[in-house]
C-alpha positions as CSV (number, residue, x, y, z in Angstrom):
1,W,89.6,97.3,83.0
2,P,88.0,97.8,79.6
3,H,90.6,100.4,78.2
4,R,93.9,99.9,76.5
5,F,96.8,101.6,78.3
6,A,100.5,101.3,79.2
7,L,101.6,101.8,82.7
8,E,105.3,102.3,83.7
9,L,106.7,102.5,87.2
10,T,110.3,103.9,87.4
11,V,112.4,103.7,90.6
12,C,115.7,105.6,90.7
13,L,118.0,105.6,93.7
14,R,120.9,108.0,93.8
15,G,122.9,108.8,97.0
16,D,120.4,110.1,99.6
17,R,117.5,110.4,97.1
18,L,114.8,108.0,95.9
19,D,112.5,108.9,93.0
20,V,109.4,106.9,92.2
21,E,107.6,107.9,89.0
22,L,104.3,106.5,87.6
23,A,103.4,107.1,84.0
24,V,100.1,106.2,82.3
25,N,99.7,106.3,78.6
26,N,96.3,105.9,76.9
27,T,97.0,103.6,74.0
28,G,93.3,103.0,73.1
29,D,90.8,104.8,70.9
30,S,88.7,106.4,73.6
31,A,89.3,108.6,76.7
32,F,89.3,107.2,80.2
33,D,89.7,108.6,83.7
34,F,91.7,107.2,86.6
35,M,93.1,107.9,90.1
36,A,96.4,106.9,91.5
37,A,98.4,106.8,94.7
38,L,101.9,105.7,95.6
39,H,101.4,103.7,98.9
40,T,104.6,104.9,100.6
41,Y,105.1,103.2,104.0
42,L,107.9,105.1,105.7
43,R,109.7,103.3,108.6
44,V,110.0,105.3,111.7
45,A,111.6,104.6,115.1
46,E,108.6,105.6,117.2
47,I,105.4,106.9,115.6
48,E,104.5,109.2,118.5
49,A,107.9,111.0,118.2
50,V,107.4,111.7,114.5
51,R,106.5,115.2,113.2
52,L,105.2,115.8,109.6
53,T,105.4,119.4,108.6
54,G,104.4,121.3,105.4
55,L,100.6,120.7,105.6
56,R,99.6,123.8,107.6
57,G,96.8,125.6,105.9
58,C,95.8,122.6,103.7
59,R,92.2,121.3,103.6
60,Y,91.9,117.7,104.6
61,E,89.3,115.0,104.9
62,D,89.5,113.2,108.2
63,F,88.1,109.7,107.7
64,P,87.8,108.6,111.4
65,T,85.5,111.6,112.1
66,G,84.1,112.1,108.7
67,A,84.9,115.9,108.9
68,M,86.5,118.3,106.4
69,R,89.0,120.5,108.1
70,I,91.9,123.0,107.6
71,D,95.1,121.9,109.2
72,E,96.1,124.7,111.6
73,E,98.9,122.9,113.3
74,D,102.6,123.4,112.6
75,A,103.1,119.6,112.4
76,V,101.0,116.5,112.1
77,R,101.5,114.4,115.3
78,I,100.4,110.8,115.5
79,D,99.0,109.6,118.8
80,S,95.9,107.8,117.5
81,E,94.5,106.5,114.3
82,V,95.1,108.9,111.4
83,D,93.5,108.5,107.9
84,R,93.5,111.8,106.0
85,I,93.5,113.0,102.5
86,Y,95.1,116.5,102.1
87,Y,94.0,118.4,99.0
88,G,95.9,120.9,96.9
89,V,99.3,120.3,98.5
90,T,101.9,122.4,96.6
91,S,104.9,122.4,98.9
92,A,107.4,119.9,100.1
93,L,106.9,118.0,103.3
94,Q,109.3,117.1,106.0
95,L,109.2,114.0,108.2
96,G,111.2,114.6,111.3
97,E,112.4,112.2,114.0
98,A,115.0,112.7,116.7
99,Q,118.0,111.7,114.6
100,R,116.6,111.8,111.0
101,R,114.9,114.1,108.5
102,L,113.2,113.1,105.3
103,R,112.1,115.6,102.7
104,I,109.1,114.5,100.7
105,E,108.4,116.1,97.3
106,A,105.7,115.4,94.7
107,A,105.1,116.4,91.1
108,N,101.7,116.0,89.5
109,F,100.2,114.5,92.6
110,P,98.0,117.2,94.1
111,E,96.9,115.2,97.2
112,V,98.7,113.6,100.1
113,V,97.3,110.7,102.1
114,V,98.6,110.4,105.7
115,W,97.7,107.1,107.3
116,N,98.5,105.0,110.4
117,P,95.9,102.5,111.6
118,W,96.9,102.6,115.3
119,Q,96.6,99.7,117.7
120,E,93.0,98.5,117.3
121,K,92.8,98.5,113.5
122,A,96.4,97.2,113.2
123,A,95.5,94.2,115.4
124,A,93.0,93.1,112.8
125,M,95.5,93.3,110.0
126,A,97.1,89.9,109.3
127,D,100.3,91.4,107.9
128,L,101.1,93.5,111.0
129,A,102.7,92.0,114.1
130,P,101.6,93.4,117.5
131,G,103.2,96.9,117.9
132,D,104.1,97.3,114.2
133,F,101.8,100.3,113.9
134,R,104.4,102.2,115.9
135,R,107.1,101.7,113.3
136,F,105.6,103.3,110.1
137,L,103.7,106.2,108.7
138,C,102.2,106.3,105.2
139,V,102.7,109.6,103.4
140,E,101.3,108.8,100.0
141,A,101.5,111.0,96.9
142,A,98.1,110.8,95.4
143,L,95.8,111.8,92.5
144,I,92.4,111.1,94.0
145,G,90.5,114.4,94.6
146,R,89.5,114.7,90.9
147,P,90.1,111.8,88.5
148,M,92.6,112.4,85.6
149,L,91.0,112.3,82.2
150,L,93.3,111.0,79.4
151,A,92.2,111.3,75.8
152,S,93.4,108.7,73.2
153,G,97.2,109.1,72.8
154,E,97.7,111.2,75.9
155,Q,100.1,110.5,78.8
156,W,100.2,111.5,82.4
157,W,103.0,111.1,84.9
158,G,103.5,111.7,88.6
159,R,106.5,111.5,90.9
160,Q,107.3,111.3,94.5
161,T,110.9,112.1,95.7
162,L,112.3,111.2,99.1
163,I,115.5,112.9,100.2
164,A,117.3,111.9,103.4
165,G,119.0,114.7,105.3
């Protein structure tokens, strides 16, 4: 990376709340642009029973099919590989399971990545045991649709907040 910068990751845990904040400071003499994502793997009891709400009406890129779509469903359900970037997400999300709810909020991260490799791709991943794909869903706060341009001396920050409830 040919640019001078400072990067700070702050993690704060309070009661039922987890905040993860990323800050980037351009300490150099010239502007640079960057993208960022917080790769948030959320443990679930059973992936097919999970419902992710709050993305209805959002435009997304579906990588397995290569299509751009508008989400018209009340909830994202996972029953096969999912690899999507949702653009222009402005509201909080809710990850629901039978006995648990998780509110997912983001600030200064305009995109959300939703990912689960499913069985075939997971089998090729050395760090996943057989069946592990059933126990997580990635819901990643992201800045990837349009790179952030930071002039010399400027700072950017983004935060993802998870609230159990």
